[in-house]
C-alpha positions as CSV (number, residue, x, y, z in Angstrom):
1,M,-198.0,161.1,2.0
2,P,-195.9,158.0,1.6
3,D,-197.0,154.8,3.2
4,P,-195.3,154.4,6.6
5,A,-195.3,150.6,6.2
6,I,-192.9,150.9,3.3
7,S,-190.0,152.7,4.9
8,P,-189.2,150.3,7.8
9,C,-189.1,147.3,5.4
10,S,-186.9,149.1,2.9
11,S,-183.7,149.2,5.1
12,P,-183.4,145.5,5.8
13,V,-184.0,144.7,2.1
14,C,-181.3,147.2,1.1
15,Y,-178.9,145.8,3.7
16,I,-179.4,142.2,2.5
17,C,-179.1,143.1,-1.2
18,S,-175.9,145.1,-0.6
19,L,-174.5,142.2,1.6
20,V,-175.2,139.6,-1.1
21,L,-173.7,141.8,-3.8
22,C,-170.5,142.7,-2.0
23,C,-170.0,139.0,-1.0
24,L,-170.4,137.9,-4.7
25,L,-168.0,140.6,-5.9
26,T,-165.4,139.8,-3.3
27,C,-165.5,136.1,-4.1
28,A,-165.2,136.9,-7.8
29,M,-162.2,139.1,-7.3
30,L,-160.5,136.5,-5.1
31,L,-161.0,133.9,-7.8
32,R,-159.6,136.3,-10.3
33,T,-156.6,136.8,-8.1
34,L,-155.9,133.1,-8.0
35,V,-156.0,133.0,-11.8
36,M,-153.8,136.0,-12.2
37,H,-151.3,134.7,-9.6
38,R,-151.0,131.5,-11.6
39,N,-150.4,133.4,-14.8
40,N,-147.8,135.6,-13.1
41,L,-145.9,132.6,-11.8
42,K,-145.8,131.0,-15.3
43,A,-144.5,134.2,-16.8
44,L,-141.8,134.6,-14.2
45,Y,-140.8,131.0,-14.5
46,Q,-140.2,131.6,-18.2
47,G,-138.2,134.7,-17.5
48,A,-140.8,137.3,-18.7
49,V,-140.2,139.7,-15.9
50,L,-141.5,142.7,-17.7
51,D,-144.8,141.0,-18.4
52,V,-145.5,141.0,-14.7
53,F,-143.6,144.0,-13.3
54,Y,-143.4,147.5,-14.7
55,K,-139.6,147.6,-14.2
56,A,-137.0,144.9,-14.3
57,H,-136.6,143.1,-10.9
58,I,-134.0,140.7,-9.7
59,L,-135.8,137.5,-8.5
60,R,-133.7,136.6,-5.5
61,P,-134.4,136.6,-1.7
62,S,-133.8,139.6,0.4
63,R,-134.6,140.7,4.0
64,Q,-137.6,142.7,2.8
65,A,-138.8,139.9,0.5
66,I,-138.8,137.4,3.4
67,V,-140.7,139.8,5.6
68,C,-143.3,140.4,2.9
69,W,-143.6,136.6,2.2
70,M,-144.3,136.0,5.9
71,S,-147.0,138.7,6.1
72,F,-148.6,138.1,2.7
73,A,-151.3,135.7,3.9
74,A,-152.3,138.0,6.8
75,F,-152.3,141.0,4.4
76,Q,-154.6,139.2,2.0
77,T,-157.1,138.3,4.7
78,A,-157.1,141.8,6.1
79,F,-157.5,143.4,2.7
80,A,-160.4,141.0,1.8
81,C,-162.2,141.8,5.1
82,L,-161.7,145.6,4.6
83,G,-162.8,145.4,1.0
84,L,-165.9,143.5,2.0
85,L,-166.7,146.1,4.7
86,I,-166.1,149.1,2.3
87,Q,-168.3,147.6,-0.4
88,Q,-171.0,146.8,2.2
89,V,-171.1,150.5,3.3
90,I,-171.0,151.9,-0.2
91,F,-173.6,149.6,-1.7
92,F,-175.9,150.0,1.3
93,I,-175.8,153.8,1.0
94,C,-176.4,153.6,-2.7
95,S,-179.3,151.2,-2.4
96,V,-181.0,153.2,0.4
97,G,-180.6,156.4,-1.6
98,F,-181.9,154.8,-4.8
99,T,-184.9,153.3,-2.9
100,F,-185.9,156.5,-1.0
101,L,-185.3,158.9,-3.9
102,F,-186.7,156.8,-6.8
103,V,-188.5,153.6,-5.9
104,I,-190.7,154.8,-3.0
105,P,-191.8,158.1,-4.7
106,L,-192.6,156.2,-7.9
107,Q,-194.7,153.7,-6.0
108,N,-196.6,156.4,-4.2
109,G,-197.0,158.7,-7.2
110,T,-195.3,161.7,-5.5
111,N,-192.5,163.9,-6.7
112,T,-189.4,164.4,-4.6
113,Y,-187.1,167.4,-4.5
114,L,-184.7,165.5,-6.8
115,F,-187.3,165.1,-9.5
116,K,-188.3,168.7,-9.2
117,I,-184.7,169.9,-9.5
118,I,-184.2,167.7,-12.6
119,Q,-187.4,169.1,-14.1
120,N,-186.5,172.7,-13.5
121,M,-183.0,172.2,-15.0
122,W,-184.1,170.7,-18.3
123,P,-182.7,173.7,-20.3
124,F,-179.3,173.0,-18.8
125,W,-179.3,169.3,-19.7
126,L,-180.8,170.0,-23.2
127,T,-178.0,172.5,-23.9
128,L,-175.3,170.0,-22.9
129,V,-176.8,167.3,-25.0
130,I,-177.1,169.6,-28.0
131,A,-173.5,170.7,-27.5
132,V,-172.2,167.2,-27.5
133,I,-174.2,166.3,-30.6
134,V,-173.1,169.4,-32.5
135,Q,-169.4,168.7,-31.7
136,S,-169.7,165.1,-32.8
137,L,-171.4,166.0,-36.1
138,A,-169.1,168.8,-36.9
139,A,-166.0,166.7,-36.2
140,H,-167.3,163.9,-38.4
141,Y,-168.6,166.0,-41.4
142,Q,-166.7,169.3,-41.3
143,F,-163.3,168.8,-39.6
144,L,-162.4,165.3,-40.7
145,E,-161.5,164.5,-44.3
146,Q,-161.8,160.8,-44.9
147,H,-159.8,159.0,-47.5
148,P,-159.8,155.3,-48.3
149,L,-156.5,154.7,-46.5
150,R,-156.1,157.7,-44.2
151,K,-157.9,160.5,-42.4
152,E,-156.8,164.2,-42.5
153,L,-157.8,167.3,-40.5
154,T,-159.5,170.0,-42.5
155,N,-161.2,173.4,-42.0
156,R,-158.7,174.3,-39.2
157,R,-159.9,177.9,-38.9
158,A,-163.5,176.9,-38.4
159,L,-162.3,174.3,-35.9
160,Y,-160.5,176.9,-33.8
161,I,-163.5,179.2,-33.8
162,V,-165.9,176.5,-32.8
163,T,-163.5,175.4,-30.0
164,Y,-163.3,178.9,-28.7
165,L,-167.1,179.4,-28.7
166,L,-167.9,176.1,-27.0
167,F,-165.3,176.6,-24.3
168,P,-167.8,177.6,-21.5
169,I,-170.1,174.7,-22.3
170,N,-167.2,172.3,-22.4
171,V,-166.2,173.5,-18.9
172,L,-169.6,172.4,-17.6
173,L,-169.2,169.1,-19.4
174,G,-165.8,168.8,-17.7
175,V,-167.3,169.3,-14.3
176,L,-169.8,166.5,-14.9
177,A,-167.0,164.3,-16.3
178,G,-165.0,165.0,-13.2
179,V,-167.8,163.9,-10.9
180,W,-168.3,160.8,-13.0
181,R,-164.6,160.1,-12.8
182,M,-164.6,160.3,-9.0
183,V,-167.6,157.9,-8.8
184,I,-166.0,155.4,-11.2
185,S,-162.6,155.6,-9.4
186,G,-164.3,155.1,-6.0
187,L,-166.3,152.1,-7.3
188,Y,-163.3,150.6,-9.1
189,N,-161.0,150.9,-6.1
190,S,-163.6,149.5,-3.7
191,I,-164.3,146.5,-5.9
192,H,-160.6,145.7,-6.5
193,F,-159.5,146.6,-3.0
194,C,-159.0,142.9,-2.1
195,Q,-156.8,142.2,-5.1
196,L,-153.1,142.5,-4.1
197,D,-151.9,141.5,-7.6
198,I,-152.9,144.9,-9.1
199,S,-152.0,148.3,-7.8
200,L,-154.6,150.9,-7.2
201,L,-152.1,153.7,-7.8
202,N,-150.3,154.8,-10.9
203,R,-147.2,152.9,-12.1
204,S,-144.8,155.6,-11.1
205,V,-146.0,155.5,-7.5
206,E,-147.1,151.9,-7.2
207,T,-144.4,151.2,-4.6
208,F,-146.5,153.3,-2.2
209,D,-149.3,150.7,-2.4
210,P,-148.4,148.4,0.6
211,G,-150.6,145.5,-0.7
212,Y,-149.0,145.4,-4.2
213,H,-145.6,146.0,-2.7
214,T,-146.0,142.9,-0.5
215,Y,-147.3,140.8,-3.4
216,C,-144.3,141.7,-5.6
217,H,-141.8,140.5,-3.0
218,Y,-144.0,137.5,-2.3
219,L,-143.6,136.6,-6.0
220,K,-139.8,136.9,-5.8
221,I,-139.6,134.4,-3.0
222,E,-142.0,132.0,-4.7
223,V,-140.2,132.0,-8.0
224,S,-136.7,131.9,-6.5
225,Q,-137.4,129.0,-4.1
226,S,-140.0,126.9,-5.9
227,H,-139.1,127.0,-9.5
228,P,-140.6,123.9,-11.3
229,M,-137.5,123.4,-13.4
230,M,-135.3,123.4,-10.3
231,K,-137.6,121.0,-8.5
232,A,-137.7,118.7,-11.5
233,F,-133.9,118.8,-11.8
234,C,-133.4,118.0,-8.0
235,L,-136.0,115.3,-8.2
236,L,-134.2,113.6,-11.1
237,L,-130.9,113.7,-9.2
238,L,-132.4,112.3,-6.0
239,Q,-134.6,109.7,-7.8
240,S,-131.9,107.0,-8.1
241,A,-130.5,107.7,-4.6
242,R,-133.7,107.8,-2.6
243,P,-136.7,106.6,-4.5
244,E,-139.4,108.0,-2.2
245,G,-143.0,108.8,-2.9
246,P,-145.2,107.3,-5.6
247,P,-143.8,107.3,-9.2
248,E,-146.8,109.1,-10.5
249,L,-146.2,112.1,-8.3
250,R,-142.5,112.3,-9.3
251,A,-143.4,112.0,-13.0
252,S,-146.0,114.8,-12.7
253,N,-143.5,117.1,-11.0
254,V,-141.0,116.6,-13.8
255,E,-143.5,117.0,-16.5
256,E,-144.8,120.2,-15.0
257,G,-141.3,121.7,-14.8
258,I,-140.7,120.8,-18.5
259,Q,-144.0,122.1,-19.7
260,L,-143.7,125.4,-18.0
261,M,-140.3,126.1,-19.6
262,Q,-141.6,125.5,-23.1
263,P,-142.4,128.7,-25.0
264,Q,-146.0,129.3,-25.8
265,K,-146.8,128.9,-29.5
266,A,-149.2,131.3,-31.1
267,P,-152.4,129.6,-32.3
268,P,-152.3,128.8,-36.0
269,S,-155.7,130.3,-36.7
270,R,-154.4,133.8,-35.8
271,T,-151.4,133.4,-38.1
272,R,-153.6,132.3,-41.0
273,F,-155.9,135.3,-40.4
274,K,-152.9,137.7,-40.6
275,Q,-151.6,136.1,-43.8
276,S,-155.1,136.2,-45.4
277,R,-155.5,139.8,-44.5
278,A,-152.1,140.7,-45.9
279,R,-152.9,139.0,-49.1
280,W,-156.2,140.7,-49.5
281,W,-154.6,144.1,-48.9
282,L,-151.9,143.2,-51.5
283,A,-154.6,142.3,-54.0
284,Y,-156.5,145.5,-53.3
285,T,-153.4,147.6,-53.7
286,L,-152.4,146.0,-57.0
287,L,-156.0,146.4,-58.4
288,N,-156.0,150.1,-57.6
289,N,-152.3,150.6,-58.7
290,P,-151.6,148.4,-61.7
291,S,-148.2,150.1,-62.2
292,L,-146.9,148.5,-59.0
293,T,-147.1,145.0,-60.6
294,A,-143.8,145.6,-62.4
295,C,-142.1,146.4,-59.1
296,R,-142.8,143.1,-57.5
297,K,-140.1,140.7,-56.7
298,T,-141.3,138.1,-59.1
299,A,-141.5,140.6,-61.9
300,L,-138.1,142.1,-61.3
301,S,-136.5,138.6,-61.4
302,D,-137.8,138.3,-65.0
303,P,-135.3,140.0,-67.4
304,T,-138.1,141.1,-69.7
305,A,-139.8,143.0,-66.9
306,N,-137.1,145.7,-67.0
307,G,-137.0,146.0,-70.7
308,T,-133.9,143.8,-71.1
309,P,-134.0,142.0,-74.4
310,L,-133.4,138.3,-74.4
311,S,-130.2,137.3,-76.1
312,A,-130.4,135.0,-79.0
313,P,-129.5,131.4,-78.2
314,K,-126.0,130.5,-79.3
315,P,-125.9,127.8,-82.1
């Protein structure tokens, strides 16, 4: 029999652990939202609309955009609280289930019904594992012909036969994969529920996500009304007429507007890496195909490379 002193103490511990975990995750997601919001603003300031939105948008105010801008802060607060509550419930249920199904039976040395079910179903799990291993080995050694520069499909008839024979087992694997997909989708949506800068729906139906829809219109108002280049231009015009504010603040605003409009340069290390890789591939190709040396540009520019005899110099 399990120790009765363990069960009453397990629920508060599970509650505290789930509360701490959901608070940490919510804070991390909110910090990530701030970083992504800054990156989205920079991209829209530079005109890269398709880097932020799935479709092209006109960045100008509208009635709906103003309403979304007014309600964005309230929406963010409500979504953060709801996400915290949902994570609290999910993590508490998972921690309690893990404690009473695994931790307490292992401490007391007793077997629960879950352990008994898993032990009785070992042929089922063994069959699934063997099926996965057989398919992986057959795909690697029998159905895939590997060449130095490409891979080709081979033994098509045997591939069709094996696919037909393993269809019932793959159906069972599909059921397990479907359950795992639901679990992962639920955890992902609950963790990212407080983030309004990403949509929890597919791109084709992301407009039905009210949080993401509000965030998109909020970005339109922010970009159209507080563009750093426009602020720097207006500040330079008003600087001589009304020199208000400290000069350091004015200079920083102008500098920020100019820096945001400069195109981002690719790091030179990545460019050198691509050039080095291309040269190594060229050397490898020429070593394995010496006949291609005569087809290079430097060789074709030489008259003797095409068999053209050099004319004798005139006296």
